[in-house]
C-alpha positions as CSV (number, residue, x, y, z in Angstrom):
1,M,118.7,102.0,152.5
2,P,118.1,100.0,149.2
3,K,119.4,96.5,149.1
4,K,122.5,96.0,146.9
5,Y,122.1,93.0,144.6
6,K,125.1,90.9,144.0
7,I,126.2,91.0,140.4
8,P,128.3,88.1,139.3
9,E,131.6,88.8,137.6
10,P,131.4,88.5,133.9
11,E,133.1,85.5,132.3
12,P,135.8,86.2,129.8
13,S,134.5,85.7,126.2
14,V,136.3,84.7,123.1
15,V,135.3,86.4,119.8
16,N,137.2,85.2,116.8
17,E,138.1,87.6,114.1
18,P,136.0,86.2,111.3
19,S,132.8,86.5,113.3
20,V,133.4,90.1,113.9
21,S,134.6,90.8,110.4
22,Y,131.7,89.2,108.7
23,G,129.0,90.5,111.0
24,T,127.8,87.2,112.4
25,G,126.0,87.4,115.7
26,Y,128.0,87.1,118.9
27,T,125.4,84.7,120.3
28,S,126.2,82.2,117.6
29,Q,129.7,81.8,119.2
30,V,128.4,81.0,122.7
31,S,126.4,78.1,124.1
32,S,122.7,78.6,125.0
33,E,123.6,78.1,128.7
34,H,126.2,80.8,128.5
35,Y,123.8,83.1,126.6
36,R,121.2,82.6,129.4
37,H,123.9,83.5,131.9
38,L,124.7,86.7,130.0
39,I,121.1,87.7,129.9
40,S,120.7,87.0,133.6
41,E,123.8,89.1,134.3
42,R,122.4,92.0,132.3
43,K,119.0,91.8,134.1
44,L,120.8,91.9,137.5
45,K,122.8,95.0,136.4
46,L,119.6,96.7,135.3
47,I,117.8,95.9,138.5
48,D,120.8,97.2,140.5
49,R,120.7,100.5,138.5
50,I,117.0,100.8,139.0
51,V,117.2,100.2,142.8
52,N,120.2,102.4,143.4
53,E,120.0,105.2,140.9
54,I,116.3,106.0,140.2
55,N,114.8,108.2,142.9
56,D,112.3,110.1,140.8
57,G,108.7,108.8,140.7
58,E,108.1,110.2,137.2
59,V,111.2,108.4,135.8
60,L,110.1,105.2,137.5
61,E,106.6,105.5,136.0
62,E,108.1,106.1,132.5
63,L,110.4,103.0,133.0
64,E,107.4,100.9,134.1
65,Q,105.4,101.9,131.0
66,T,108.3,101.3,128.7
67,V,108.9,97.8,130.2
68,F,105.2,97.0,129.9
69,E,105.1,98.1,126.3
70,L,108.2,96.1,125.4
71,T,107.2,92.9,127.1
72,H,103.6,93.0,125.7
73,K,104.7,93.8,122.2
74,K,105.4,90.1,121.4
75,R,102.1,89.0,122.7
76,L,100.0,91.9,121.4
77,P,101.3,92.9,117.9
78,C,98.1,94.7,117.2
79,R,97.4,97.8,119.4
80,F,93.7,98.2,118.7
81,T,90.9,98.0,121.2
82,P,88.1,95.6,120.5
83,E,85.9,98.6,119.5
84,E,88.5,99.9,117.1
85,L,88.9,96.4,115.5
86,N,85.1,96.1,115.1
87,S,84.9,99.6,113.5
88,R,87.8,98.8,111.1
89,A,86.1,95.5,110.2
90,A,82.7,97.2,109.6
91,T,84.5,99.8,107.4
92,A,86.2,97.1,105.4
93,I,82.9,95.2,104.8
94,E,81.2,98.5,103.7
95,D,84.1,99.2,101.3
96,Y,83.9,95.7,99.8
97,E,80.1,95.9,99.4
98,E,80.5,99.3,97.6
99,G,83.2,97.8,95.3
100,E,86.0,99.8,96.8
101,Y,88.7,97.1,96.8
102,M,91.6,95.8,94.7
103,S,91.9,92.3,93.3
104,H,94.9,90.2,94.1
105,E,96.4,90.8,90.6
106,E,96.0,94.6,91.0
107,M,97.8,94.5,94.4
108,K,100.6,92.5,92.9
109,K,101.0,95.0,90.1
110,M,101.0,97.8,92.7
111,F,103.7,96.3,94.9
112,F,105.9,94.2,92.7
């Protein structure tokens, strides 16, 4: 039988009316220590759901892939293999040598 993880009881939070009214972030109203506690609490709830509710191997595999992609997105903003990057660089060099490029001024006119 899967182990049940103890999930701490959430602490009551105070959200003042102006922060809600003006769309300021909730996290600006809490201390960094309390914010870390809230994140830890959410992680434990997620772990509990995974352990106790997911019994399908395909769903678990999809979840693993999604978590991998989300956690590596910050470290790997570019999703090209080294071969793809080399190919793109070679194409860019060829375009430049053939005069197929825009000057900085042309780019500014195009986008601004």
